[in-house]
PDB file of N, CA, C and O in Angstrom:
ATOM      1  N   MET A   1     101.558  76.225  84.082  1.00  0.00           N
ATOM      2  CA  MET A   1     101.242  76.349  85.467  1.00  0.00           C
ATOM      3  C   MET A   1      99.898  75.728  86.007  1.00  0.00           C
ATOM      4  O   MET A   1      99.277  76.201  86.959  1.00  0.00           O
ATOM      5  N   ASN A   2      99.501  74.554  85.252  1.00  0.00           N
ATOM      6  CA  ASN A   2      98.344  74.223  85.703  1.00  0.00           C
ATOM      7  C   ASN A   2      98.136  73.270  87.118  1.00  0.00           C
ATOM      8  O   ASN A   2      97.116  72.803  87.625  1.00  0.00           O
ATOM      9  N   LYS A   3      99.603  73.199  87.522  1.00  0.00           N
ATOM     10  CA  LYS A   3      99.459  72.377  88.816  1.00  0.00           C
ATOM     11  C   LYS A   3      99.378  73.247  90.237  1.00  0.00           C
ATOM     12  O   LYS A   3      99.510  72.846  91.393  1.00  0.00           O
ATOM     13  N   PHE A   4      99.115  74.567  89.732  1.00  0.00           N
ATOM     14  CA  PHE A   4      99.123  75.492  90.988  1.00  0.00           C
ATOM     15  C   PHE A   4      97.827  76.075  91.051  1.00  0.00           C
ATOM     16  O   PHE A   4      97.009  75.941  90.140  1.00  0.00           O
ATOM     17  N   THR A   5      97.602  76.739  92.128  1.00  0.00           N
ATOM     18  CA  THR A   5      96.034  77.326  92.302  1.00  0.00           C
ATOM     19  C   THR A   5      96.048  78.549  91.381  1.00  0.00           C
ATOM     20  O   THR A   5      97.000  79.301  91.173  1.00  0.00           O
ATOM     21  N   ARG A   6      94.687  78.614  90.818  1.00  0.00           N
ATOM     22  CA  ARG A   6      94.573  79.274  89.558  1.00  0.00           C
ATOM     23  C   ARG A   6      94.726  80.972  90.136  1.00  0.00           C
ATOM     24  O   ARG A   6      94.573  81.266  91.321  1.00  0.00           O
ATOM     25  N   GLY A   7      94.997  81.810  89.231  1.00  0.00           N
ATOM     26  CA  GLY A   7      95.103  83.121  89.485  1.00  0.00           C
ATOM     27  C   GLY A   7      94.402  83.985  88.636  1.00  0.00           C
ATOM     28  O   GLY A   7      93.440  83.466  88.070  1.00  0.00           O
ATOM     29  N   PRO A   8      94.639  85.251  88.374  1.00  0.00           N
ATOM     30  CA  PRO A   8      95.690  85.948  88.953  1.00  0.00           C
ATOM     31  C   PRO A   8      95.369  86.353  90.524  1.00  0.00           C
ATOM     32  O   PRO A   8      94.241  86.653  90.916  1.00  0.00           O
ATOM     33  N   TRP A   9      96.401  86.316  91.250  1.00  0.00           N
ATOM     34  CA  TRP A   9      96.314  86.752  92.642  1.00  0.00           C
ATOM     35  C   TRP A   9      96.238  88.278  92.768  1.00  0.00           C
ATOM     36  O   TRP A   9      96.977  88.996  92.094  1.00  0.00           O
ATOM     37  N   ASN A  10      95.293  88.798  93.683  1.00  0.00           N
ATOM     38  CA  ASN A  10      95.181  90.191  93.864  1.00  0.00           C
ATOM     39  C   ASN A  10      95.252  90.471  95.372  1.00  0.00           C
ATOM     40  O   ASN A  10      94.773  89.669  96.173  1.00  0.00           O
ATOM     41  N   VAL A  11      95.831  91.575  95.748  1.00  0.00           N
ATOM     42  CA  VAL A  11      96.179  91.907  97.182  1.00  0.00           C
ATOM     43  C   VAL A  11      94.865  92.845  97.350  1.00  0.00           C
ATOM     44  O   VAL A  11      94.584  93.727  96.539  1.00  0.00           O
ATOM     45  N   SER A  12      94.150  92.566  98.422  1.00  0.00           N
ATOM     46  CA  SER A  12      92.915  93.469  98.778  1.00  0.00           C
ATOM     47  C   SER A  12      93.218  93.861 100.293  1.00  0.00           C
ATOM     48  O   SER A  12      93.397  92.955 101.107  1.00  0.00           O
ATOM     49  N   VAL A  13      93.277  95.140 100.670  1.00  0.00           N
ATOM     50  CA  VAL A  13      93.358  95.556 101.973  1.00  0.00           C
ATOM     51  C   VAL A  13      91.905  95.819 102.373  1.00  0.00           C
ATOM     52  O   VAL A  13      91.195  96.663 101.827  1.00  0.00           O
ATOM     53  N   TRP A  14      91.543  95.046 103.342  1.00  0.00           N
ATOM     54  CA  TRP A  14      90.212  95.220 103.822  1.00  0.00           C
ATOM     55  C   TRP A  14      90.206  95.842 105.300  1.00  0.00           C
ATOM     56  O   TRP A  14      90.718  95.303 106.280  1.00  0.00           O
ATOM     57  N   LYS A  15      89.532  97.077 105.285  1.00  0.00           N
ATOM     58  CA  LYS A  15      89.390  97.756 106.546  1.00  0.00           C
ATOM     59  C   LYS A  15      87.995  97.668 107.325  1.00  0.00           C
ATOM     60  O   LYS A  15      87.620  98.473 108.177  1.00  0.00           O
ATOM     61  N   GLY A  16      87.254  96.476 106.852  1.00  0.00           N
ATOM     62  CA  GLY A  16      85.900  96.384 107.296  1.00  0.00           C
ATOM     63  C   GLY A  16      85.810  95.526 108.411  1.00  0.00           C
ATOM     64  O   GLY A  16      86.813  95.108 108.991  1.00  0.00           O
ATOM     65  N   ASP A  17      84.552  95.220 108.769  1.00  0.00           N
ATOM     66  CA  ASP A  17      84.263  94.405 109.875  1.00  0.00           C
ATOM     67  C   ASP A  17      84.523  93.042 109.751  1.00  0.00           C
ATOM     68  O   ASP A  17      84.481  92.715 108.565  1.00  0.00           O
ATOM     69  N   TYR A  18      84.777  92.110 110.505  1.00  0.00           N
ATOM     70  CA  TYR A  18      84.852  90.704 110.267  1.00  0.00           C
ATOM     71  C   TYR A  18      83.532  89.964 109.845  1.00  0.00           C
ATOM     72  O   TYR A  18      83.543  88.874 109.273  1.00  0.00           O
ATOM     73  N   ASP A  19      82.450  90.621 110.161  1.00  0.00           N
ATOM     74  CA  ASP A  19      81.203  89.865 109.862  1.00  0.00           C
ATOM     75  C   ASP A  19      80.563  90.576 108.647  1.00  0.00           C
ATOM     76  O   ASP A  19      79.372  90.365 108.419  1.00  0.00           O
ATOM     77  N   LYS A  20      81.264  91.387 107.868  1.00  0.00           N
ATOM     78  CA  LYS A  20      80.711  91.874 106.647  1.00  0.00           C
ATOM     79  C   LYS A  20      81.657  91.331 105.628  1.00  0.00           C
ATOM     80  O   LYS A  20      82.862  91.242 105.867  1.00  0.00           O
ATOM     81  N   PRO A  21      81.092  90.946 104.429  1.00  0.00           N
ATOM     82  CA  PRO A  21      81.996  90.277 103.434  1.00  0.00           C
ATOM     83  C   PRO A  21      82.928  91.324 102.559  1.00  0.00           C
ATOM     84  O   PRO A  21      82.499  92.450 102.306  1.00  0.00           O
ATOM     85  N   MET A  22      83.922  90.987 102.220  1.00  0.00           N
ATOM     86  CA  MET A  22      84.767  91.815 101.334  1.00  0.00           C
ATOM     87  C   MET A  22      84.194  91.935 100.030  1.00  0.00           C
ATOM     88  O   MET A  22      83.673  90.981  99.452  1.00  0.00           O
ATOM     89  N   ALA A  23      84.295  93.291  99.473  1.00  0.00           N
ATOM     90  CA  ALA A  23      83.783  93.284  97.964  1.00  0.00           C
ATOM     91  C   ALA A  23      84.660  92.264  97.114  1.00  0.00           C
ATOM     92  O   ALA A  23      85.821  91.904  97.306  1.00  0.00           O
ATOM     93  N   ALA A  24      83.766  91.908  96.122  1.00  0.00           N
ATOM     94  CA  ALA A  24      84.586  90.930  95.148  1.00  0.00           C
ATOM     95  C   ALA A  24      85.565  91.646  94.387  1.00  0.00           C
ATOM     96  O   ALA A  24      85.448  92.847  94.144  1.00  0.00           O
ATOM     97  N   ALA A  25      86.502  90.959  94.013  1.00  0.00           N
ATOM     98  CA  ALA A  25      87.803  91.206  93.224  1.00  0.00           C
ATOM     99  C   ALA A  25      88.016  90.637  92.130  1.00  0.00           C
ATOM    100  O   ALA A  25      87.460  89.544  92.023  1.00  0.00           O
ATOM    101  N   THR A  26      88.743  91.044  91.094  1.00  0.00           N
ATOM    102  CA  THR A  26      89.100  90.239  90.040  1.00  0.00           C
ATOM    103  C   THR A  26      90.125  89.236  90.208  1.00  0.00           C
ATOM    104  O   THR A  26      91.244  89.583  90.587  1.00  0.00           O
ATOM    105  N   GLY A  27      89.858  88.033  89.967  1.00  0.00           N
ATOM    106  CA  GLY A  27      90.874  86.848  90.203  1.00  0.00           C
ATOM    107  C   GLY A  27      90.757  86.438  91.688  1.00  0.00           C
ATOM    108  O   GLY A  27      89.700  86.551  92.307  1.00  0.00           O
ATOM    109  N   VAL A  28      91.870  85.966  92.214  1.00  0.00           N
ATOM    110  CA  VAL A  28      91.839  85.274  93.595  1.00  0.00           C
ATOM    111  C   VAL A  28      92.230  86.537  94.463  1.00  0.00           C
ATOM    112  O   VAL A  28      93.151  87.285  94.136  1.00  0.00           O
ATOM    113  N   PRO A  29      91.538  86.695  95.477  1.00  0.00           N
ATOM    114  CA  PRO A  29      91.932  87.767  96.434  1.00  0.00           C
ATOM    115  C   PRO A  29      92.782  87.227  97.512  1.00  0.00           C
ATOM    116  O   PRO A  29      92.541  86.119  97.991  1.00  0.00           O
ATOM    117  N   ILE A  30      93.783  87.969  97.925  1.00  0.00           N
ATOM    118  CA  ILE A  30      94.423  87.775  99.185  1.00  0.00           C
ATOM    119  C   ILE A  30      94.146  88.820  99.947  1.00  0.00           C
ATOM    120  O   ILE A  30      94.647  89.921  99.719  1.00  0.00           O
ATOM    121  N   ALA A  31      93.334  88.604 100.918  1.00  0.00           N
ATOM    122  CA  ALA A  31      92.885  89.568 101.859  1.00  0.00           C
ATOM    123  C   ALA A  31      93.800  89.820 103.079  1.00  0.00           C
ATOM    124  O   ALA A  31      94.360  88.929 103.717  1.00  0.00           O
ATOM    125  N   ILE A  32      93.892  91.281 103.347  1.00  0.00           N
ATOM    126  CA  ILE A  32      94.612  91.661 104.509  1.00  0.00           C
ATOM    127  C   ILE A  32      93.565  92.432 105.440  1.00  0.00           C
ATOM    128  O   ILE A  32      92.998  93.449 105.041  1.00  0.00           O
ATOM    129  N   THR A  33      93.393  92.001 106.433  1.00  0.00           N
ATOM    130  CA  THR A  33      92.531  92.706 107.394  1.00  0.00           C
ATOM    131  C   THR A  33      93.325  93.752 108.397  1.00  0.00           C
ATOM    132  O   THR A  33      94.414  93.518 108.921  1.00  0.00           O
ATOM    133  N   HIS A  34      92.632  94.821 108.534  1.00  0.00           N
ATOM    134  CA  HIS A  34      93.239  95.824 109.266  1.00  0.00           C
ATOM    135  C   HIS A  34      92.292  96.243 110.611  1.00  0.00           C
ATOM    136  O   HIS A  34      91.163  96.713 110.470  1.00  0.00           O
ATOM    137  N   PRO A  35      92.826  96.040 111.746  1.00  0.00           N
ATOM    138  CA  PRO A  35      94.147  95.653 112.167  1.00  0.00           C
ATOM    139  C   PRO A  35      94.175  94.017 112.020  1.00  0.00           C
ATOM    140  O   PRO A  35      93.212  93.297 112.286  1.00  0.00           O
ATOM    141  N   CYS A  36      95.383  93.583 111.573  1.00  0.00           N
ATOM    142  CA  CYS A  36      95.572  92.168 111.381  1.00  0.00           C
ATOM    143  C   CYS A  36      95.650  91.695 112.738  1.00  0.00           C
ATOM    144  O   CYS A  36      96.454  92.207 113.517  1.00  0.00           O
ATOM    145  N   PRO A  37      94.891  90.770 113.082  1.00  0.00           N
ATOM    146  CA  PRO A  37      94.828  90.005 114.433  1.00  0.00           C
ATOM    147  C   PRO A  37      95.953  88.919 114.684  1.00  0.00           C
ATOM    148  O   PRO A  37      96.357  88.561 115.790  1.00  0.00           O
ATOM    149  N   ALA A  38      96.369  88.479 113.495  1.00  0.00           N
ATOM    150  CA  ALA A  38      97.420  87.406 113.650  1.00  0.00           C
ATOM    151  C   ALA A  38      98.992  87.670 113.477  1.00  0.00           C
ATOM    152  O   ALA A  38      99.882  86.884 113.803  1.00  0.00           O
ATOM    153  N   CYS A  39      99.154  88.943 112.893  1.00  0.00           N
ATOM    154  CA  CYS A  39     100.742  89.148 112.820  1.00  0.00           C
ATOM    155  C   CYS A  39     100.798  90.809 112.540  1.00  0.00           C
ATOM    156  O   CYS A  39      99.779  91.495 112.449  1.00  0.00           O
ATOM    157  N   ASP A  40     101.952  91.251 112.438  1.00  0.00           N
ATOM    158  CA  ASP A  40     102.232  92.578 112.037  1.00  0.00           C
ATOM    159  C   ASP A  40     101.614  92.887 110.709  1.00  0.00           C
ATOM    160  O   ASP A  40     101.822  92.145 109.749  1.00  0.00           O
ATOM    161  N   THR A  41     100.863  93.951 110.617  1.00  0.00           N
ATOM    162  CA  THR A  41     100.198  94.411 109.484  1.00  0.00           C
ATOM    163  C   THR A  41     101.089  94.453 108.270  1.00  0.00           C
ATOM    164  O   THR A  41     100.834  93.791 107.264  1.00  0.00           O
ATOM    165  N   ASP A  42     102.239  95.318 108.388  1.00  0.00           N
ATOM    166  CA  ASP A  42     103.200  95.310 107.260  1.00  0.00           C
ATOM    167  C   ASP A  42     103.773  94.023 106.878  1.00  0.00           C
ATOM    168  O   ASP A  42     104.031  93.846 105.687  1.00  0.00           O
ATOM    169  N   GLU A  43     103.995  93.144 107.687  1.00  0.00           N
ATOM    170  CA  GLU A  43     104.508  91.925 107.293  1.00  0.00           C
ATOM    171  C   GLU A  43     103.442  91.122 106.480  1.00  0.00           C
ATOM    172  O   GLU A  43     103.774  90.388 105.549  1.00  0.00           O
ATOM    173  N   CYS A  44     102.136  91.296 106.877  1.00  0.00           N
ATOM    174  CA  CYS A  44     101.176  90.479 106.269  1.00  0.00           C
ATOM    175  C   CYS A  44     100.910  90.985 104.974  1.00  0.00           C
ATOM    176  O   CYS A  44     100.607  90.209 104.068  1.00  0.00           O
ATOM    177  N   GLU A  45     101.002  92.355 104.769  1.00  0.00           N
ATOM    178  CA  GLU A  45     100.949  93.078 103.363  1.00  0.00           C
ATOM    179  C   GLU A  45     102.069  92.754 102.510  1.00  0.00           C
ATOM    180  O   GLU A  45     101.874  92.659 101.298  1.00  0.00           O
ATOM    181  N   ALA A  46     103.419  92.541 103.083  1.00  0.00           N
ATOM    182  CA  ALA A  46     104.462  91.998 102.190  1.00  0.00           C
ATOM    183  C   ALA A  46     104.182  90.955 101.824  1.00  0.00           C
ATOM    184  O   ALA A  46     104.169  90.803 100.603  1.00  0.00           O
ATOM    185  N   ASN A  47     103.846  89.811 102.674  1.00  0.00           N
ATOM    186  CA  ASN A  47     103.632  88.404 102.228  1.00  0.00           C
ATOM    187  C   ASN A  47     102.630  88.336 101.251  1.00  0.00           C
ATOM    188  O   ASN A  47     102.730  87.468 100.383  1.00  0.00           O
ATOM    189  N   ALA A  48     101.534  89.228 101.251  1.00  0.00           N
ATOM    190  CA  ALA A  48     100.491  88.981 100.151  1.00  0.00           C
ATOM    191  C   ALA A  48     101.022  89.470  98.972  1.00  0.00           C
ATOM    192  O   ALA A  48     100.826  88.878  97.911  1.00  0.00           O
ATOM    193  N   HIS A  49     101.719  90.559  99.045  1.00  0.00           N
ATOM    194  CA  HIS A  49     102.378  90.966  97.571  1.00  0.00           C
ATOM    195  C   HIS A  49     103.335  90.010  96.982  1.00  0.00           C
ATOM    196  O   HIS A  49     103.414  89.865  95.762  1.00  0.00           O
ATOM    197  N   LEU A  50     104.137  89.290  97.903  1.00  0.00           N
ATOM    198  CA  LEU A  50     105.007  88.215  97.444  1.00  0.00           C
ATOM    199  C   LEU A  50     104.179  87.050  96.834  1.00  0.00           C
ATOM    200  O   LEU A  50     104.524  86.537  95.769  1.00  0.00           O
ATOM    201  N   ILE A  51     103.116  86.651  97.499  1.00  0.00           N
ATOM    202  CA  ILE A  51     102.322  85.458  96.907  1.00  0.00           C
ATOM    203  C   ILE A  51     101.745  85.932  95.751  1.00  0.00           C
ATOM    204  O   ILE A  51     101.743  85.132  94.816  1.00  0.00           O
ATOM    205  N   ALA A  52     101.192  87.156  95.533  1.00  0.00           N
ATOM    206  CA  ALA A  52     100.499  87.744  94.411  1.00  0.00           C
ATOM    207  C   ALA A  52     101.453  87.647  93.118  1.00  0.00           C
ATOM    208  O   ALA A  52     101.061  87.284  92.009  1.00  0.00           O
ATOM    209  N   ALA A  53     102.746  88.023  93.429  1.00  0.00           N
ATOM    210  CA  ALA A  53     103.898  87.962  92.469  1.00  0.00           C
ATOM    211  C   ALA A  53     104.466  86.606  92.016  1.00  0.00           C
ATOM    212  O   ALA A  53     105.048  86.375  90.956  1.00  0.00           O
ATOM    213  N   ALA A  54     104.188  85.750  93.021  1.00  0.00           N
ATOM    214  CA  ALA A  54     104.923  84.451  92.799  1.00  0.00           C
ATOM    215  C   ALA A  54     104.687  83.669  91.492  1.00  0.00           C
ATOM    216  O   ALA A  54     105.638  83.099  90.958  1.00  0.00           O
ATOM    217  N   PRO A  55     103.419  83.623  90.948  1.00  0.00           N
ATOM    218  CA  PRO A  55     103.045  83.035  89.648  1.00  0.00           C
ATOM    219  C   PRO A  55     104.019  83.671  88.558  1.00  0.00           C
ATOM    220  O   PRO A  55     104.575  82.904  87.771  1.00  0.00           O
ATOM    221  N   ASP A  56     104.241  85.008  88.483  1.00  0.00           N
ATOM    222  CA  ASP A  56     104.777  85.622  87.643  1.00  0.00           C
ATOM    223  C   ASP A  56     106.495  85.284  87.783  1.00  0.00           C
ATOM    224  O   ASP A  56     107.168  84.981  86.797  1.00  0.00           O
ATOM    225  N   MET A  57     106.939  85.369  88.875  1.00  0.00           N
ATOM    226  CA  MET A  57     108.177  84.962  89.187  1.00  0.00           C
ATOM    227  C   MET A  57     108.650  83.608  88.561  1.00  0.00           C
ATOM    228  O   MET A  57     109.632  83.390  87.851  1.00  0.00           O
ATOM    229  N   TYR A  58     107.769  82.836  88.978  1.00  0.00           N
ATOM    230  CA  TYR A  58     107.794  81.015  88.375  1.00  0.00           C
ATOM    231  C   TYR A  58     108.046  81.176  86.999  1.00  0.00           C
ATOM    232  O   TYR A  58     109.078  80.842  86.416  1.00  0.00           O
ATOM    233  N   GLU A  59     106.881  81.793  86.429  1.00  0.00           N
ATOM    234  CA  GLU A  59     106.866  81.757  84.901  1.00  0.00           C
ATOM    235  C   GLU A  59     108.252  82.327  84.220  1.00  0.00           C
ATOM    236  O   GLU A  59     108.844  81.818  83.268  1.00  0.00           O
ATOM    237  N   MET A  60     108.616  83.493  84.937  1.00  0.00           N
ATOM    238  CA  MET A  60     109.981  84.203  84.281  1.00  0.00           C
ATOM    239  C   MET A  60     111.217  83.285  84.631  1.00  0.00           C
ATOM    240  O   MET A  60     112.128  83.200  83.808  1.00  0.00           O
ATOM    241  N   LEU A  61     111.268  82.721  85.608  1.00  0.00           N
ATOM    242  CA  LEU A  61     112.241  81.833  85.948  1.00  0.00           C
ATOM    243  C   LEU A  61     112.215  80.591  85.027  1.00  0.00           C
ATOM    244  O   LEU A  61     113.245  80.249  84.446  1.00  0.00           O
ATOM    245  N   GLU A  62     111.106  79.939  84.888  1.00  0.00           N
ATOM    246  CA  GLU A  62     111.019  78.848  84.004  1.00  0.00           C
ATOM    247  C   GLU A  62     111.314  79.272  82.598  1.00  0.00           C
ATOM    248  O   GLU A  62     111.988  78.463  81.960  1.00  0.00           O
ATOM    249  N   ARG A  63     110.930  80.433  81.944  1.00  0.00           N
ATOM    250  CA  ARG A  63     111.212  80.694  80.667  1.00  0.00           C
ATOM    251  C   ARG A  63     112.788  81.275  80.532  1.00  0.00           C
ATOM    252  O   ARG A  63     113.293  81.300  79.410  1.00  0.00           O
ATOM    253  N   MET A  64     113.497  81.706  81.610  1.00  0.00           N
ATOM    254  CA  MET A  64     114.844  81.979  81.414  1.00  0.00           C
ATOM    255  C   MET A  64     115.630  80.687  81.560  1.00  0.00           C
ATOM    256  O   MET A  64     116.654  80.550  80.890  1.00  0.00           O
ATOM    257  N   TYR A  65     115.216  79.708  82.404  1.00  0.00           N
ATOM    258  CA  TYR A  65     115.873  78.400  82.413  1.00  0.00           C
ATOM    259  C   TYR A  65     115.638  77.568  80.980  1.00  0.00           C
ATOM    260  O   TYR A  65     116.547  76.841  80.578  1.00  0.00           O
ATOM    261  N   ASN A  66     114.642  77.667  80.372  1.00  0.00           N
ATOM    262  CA  ASN A  66     114.486  76.840  79.202  1.00  0.00           C
ATOM    263  C   ASN A  66     115.048  77.578  78.060  1.00  0.00           C
ATOM    264  O   ASN A  66     115.141  76.980  76.988  1.00  0.00           O
ATOM    265  N   ASN A  67     115.438  78.809  78.153  1.00  0.00           N
ATOM    266  CA  ASN A  67     116.064  79.622  77.011  1.00  0.00           C
ATOM    267  C   ASN A  67     117.378  79.982  77.675  1.00  0.00           C
ATOM    268  O   ASN A  67     117.604  81.191  77.732  1.00  0.00           O
ATOM    269  N   ALA A  68     118.216  79.231  78.147  1.00  0.00           N
ATOM    270  CA  ALA A  68     119.423  79.560  78.720  1.00  0.00           C
ATOM    271  C   ALA A  68     120.451  80.102  77.773  1.00  0.00           C
ATOM    272  O   ALA A  68     121.445  80.572  78.327  1.00  0.00           O
ATOM    273  N   LEU A  69     120.428  80.132  76.673  1.00  0.00           N
ATOM    274  CA  LEU A  69     121.415  80.512  75.755  1.00  0.00           C
ATOM    275  C   LEU A  69     121.053  81.865  75.065  1.00  0.00           C
ATOM    276  O   LEU A  69     121.748  82.469  74.248  1.00  0.00           O
ATOM    277  N   GLU A  70     119.788  82.236  75.571  1.00  0.00           N
ATOM    278  CA  GLU A  70     119.503  83.795  75.167  1.00  0.00           C
ATOM    279  C   GLU A  70     120.133  84.687  76.114  1.00  0.00           C
ATOM    280  O   GLU A  70     120.636  84.415  77.204  1.00  0.00           O
ATOM    281  N   ASP A  71     120.026  85.788  75.525  1.00  0.00           N
ATOM    282  CA  ASP A  71     120.669  86.968  76.395  1.00  0.00           C
ATOM    283  C   ASP A  71     119.571  87.322  77.490  1.00  0.00           C
ATOM    284  O   ASP A  71     118.428  87.625  77.148  1.00  0.00           O
ATOM    285  N   PRO A  72     119.970  87.272  78.832  1.00  0.00           N
ATOM    286  CA  PRO A  72     119.143  87.555  79.854  1.00  0.00           C
ATOM    287  C   PRO A  72     118.627  88.903  79.845  1.00  0.00           C
ATOM    288  O   PRO A  72     117.595  89.121  80.481  1.00  0.00           O
ATOM    289  N   THR A  73     119.201  89.854  79.208  1.00  0.00           N
ATOM    290  CA  THR A  73     118.908  91.417  79.477  1.00  0.00           C
ATOM    291  C   THR A  73     117.688  91.466  78.697  1.00  0.00           C
ATOM    292  O   THR A  73     116.964  92.435  78.922  1.00  0.00           O
ATOM    293  N   ARG A  74     117.272  90.556  77.753  1.00  0.00           N
ATOM    294  CA  ARG A  74     116.036  90.639  77.201  1.00  0.00           C
ATOM    295  C   ARG A  74     114.656  90.623  78.069  1.00  0.00           C
ATOM    296  O   ARG A  74     113.531  90.985  77.725  1.00  0.00           O
ATOM    297  N   TYR A  75     115.085  90.117  79.238  1.00  0.00           N
ATOM    298  CA  TYR A  75     113.997  89.843  80.162  1.00  0.00           C
ATOM    299  C   TYR A  75     113.971  90.951  81.112  1.00  0.00           C
ATOM    300  O   TYR A  75     113.192  90.855  82.060  1.00  0.00           O
ATOM    301  N   ARG A  76     114.710  91.997  80.999  1.00  0.00           N
ATOM    302  CA  ARG A  76     115.003  92.996  82.141  1.00  0.00           C
ATOM    303  C   ARG A  76     113.659  93.826  82.326  1.00  0.00           C
ATOM    304  O   ARG A  76     113.355  94.073  83.494  1.00  0.00           O
ATOM    305  N   ASP A  77     112.824  94.283  81.332  1.00  0.00           N
ATOM    306  CA  ASP A  77     111.613  95.010  81.604  1.00  0.00           C
ATOM    307  C   ASP A  77     110.595  94.047  82.361  1.00  0.00           C
ATOM    308  O   ASP A  77     110.038  94.441  83.385  1.00  0.00           O
ATOM    309  N   LYS A  78     110.389  92.931  81.903  1.00  0.00           N
ATOM    310  CA  LYS A  78     109.590  91.918  82.642  1.00  0.00           C
ATOM    311  C   LYS A  78     109.882  91.731  83.939  1.00  0.00           C
ATOM    312  O   LYS A  78     108.934  91.606  84.714  1.00  0.00           O
ATOM    313  N   ILE A  79     111.007  91.681  84.361  1.00  0.00           N
ATOM    314  CA  ILE A  79     111.497  91.365  85.686  1.00  0.00           C
ATOM    315  C   ILE A  79     111.390  92.577  86.427  1.00  0.00           C
ATOM    316  O   ILE A  79     111.025  92.444  87.595  1.00  0.00           O
ATOM    317  N   GLY A  80     111.628  93.745  86.008  1.00  0.00           N
ATOM    318  CA  GLY A  80     111.221  94.922  86.575  1.00  0.00           C
ATOM    319  C   GLY A  80     109.922  95.182  86.966  1.00  0.00           C
ATOM    320  O   GLY A  80     109.648  95.829  87.976  1.00  0.00           O
ATOM    321  N   GLU A  81     108.960  94.619  86.070  1.00  0.00           N
ATOM    322  CA  GLU A  81     107.415  94.714  86.512  1.00  0.00           C
ATOM    323  C   GLU A  81     107.162  93.937  87.406  1.00  0.00           C
ATOM    324  O   GLU A  81     106.425  94.302  88.322  1.00  0.00           O
ATOM    325  N   ILE A  82     107.739  92.579  87.379  1.00  0.00           N
ATOM    326  CA  ILE A  82     107.551  91.513  88.484  1.00  0.00           C
ATOM    327  C   ILE A  82     107.907  92.115  89.943  1.00  0.00           C
ATOM    328  O   ILE A  82     107.151  91.990  90.906  1.00  0.00           O
ATOM    329  N   LEU A  83     109.155  92.787  89.987  1.00  0.00           N
ATOM    330  CA  LEU A  83     109.713  93.362  91.218  1.00  0.00           C
ATOM    331  C   LEU A  83     108.667  94.355  91.659  1.00  0.00           C
ATOM    332  O   LEU A  83     108.241  94.301  92.813  1.00  0.00           O
ATOM    333  N   ILE A  84     108.237  95.241  90.820  1.00  0.00           N
ATOM    334  CA  ILE A  84     107.331  96.212  91.082  1.00  0.00           C
ATOM    335  C   ILE A  84     106.033  95.629  91.752  1.00  0.00           C
ATOM    336  O   ILE A  84     105.602  96.134  92.788  1.00  0.00           O
ATOM    337  N   LYS A  85     105.437  94.594  91.165  1.00  0.00           N
ATOM    338  CA  LYS A  85     104.275  93.957  91.902  1.00  0.00           C
ATOM    339  C   LYS A  85     104.545  93.484  93.096  1.00  0.00           C
ATOM    340  O   LYS A  85     103.734  93.681  94.001  1.00  0.00           O
ATOM    341  N   GLU A  86     105.600  92.850  93.306  1.00  0.00           N
ATOM    342  CA  GLU A  86     106.174  92.130  94.558  1.00  0.00           C
ATOM    343  C   GLU A  86     106.117  93.085  95.688  1.00  0.00           C
ATOM    344  O   GLU A  86     105.612  92.852  96.785  1.00  0.00           O
ATOM    345  N   ARG A  87     106.867  94.533  95.189  1.00  0.00           N
ATOM    346  CA  ARG A  87     106.890  95.560  96.302  1.00  0.00           C
ATOM    347  C   ARG A  87     105.569  96.212  96.517  1.00  0.00           C
ATOM    348  O   ARG A  87     105.469  97.127  97.334  1.00  0.00           O
ATOM    349  N   GLY A  88     104.643  95.827  95.891  1.00  0.00           N
ATOM    350  CA  GLY A  88     103.260  96.430  96.135  1.00  0.00           C
ATOM    351  C   GLY A  88     103.174  97.881  95.464  1.00  0.00           C
ATOM    352  O   GLY A  88     102.382  98.720  95.894  1.00  0.00           O
ATOM    353  N   GLU A  89     103.924  98.100  94.520  1.00  0.00           N
ATOM    354  CA  GLU A  89     103.910  99.437  94.162  1.00  0.00           C
ATOM    355  C   GLU A  89     103.128  99.566  92.738  1.00  0.00           C
ATOM    356  O   GLU A  89     103.202 100.592  92.063  1.00  0.00           O
ATOM    357  N   SER A  90     102.484  98.592  92.406  1.00  0.00           N
ATOM    358  CA  SER A  90     101.541  98.484  91.204  1.00  0.00           C
ATOM    359  C   SER A  90     100.144  98.740  91.415  1.00  0.00           C
ATOM    360  O   SER A  90      99.353  98.663  90.475  1.00  0.00           O
TER     361      SER A  90
END
């Protein structure tokens, strides 16, 4: 996946002031400010979790595509982990 922005992506909910820097996070942060001036806060957070999970989803789809003859149920646990991440439950 070297064609894409480096990761890992991490969702950071920032409740601070706009003039103060956000605390450093591991990886590339996707910041959500509260209150979000541009859109609905829940939508912003859902989008951030989707963006954070996108590299994992891409990798899993590529793995399944390249191994089409394998039993897809062997990927079930990893797919579950990705879905948890996408929902923001991790």
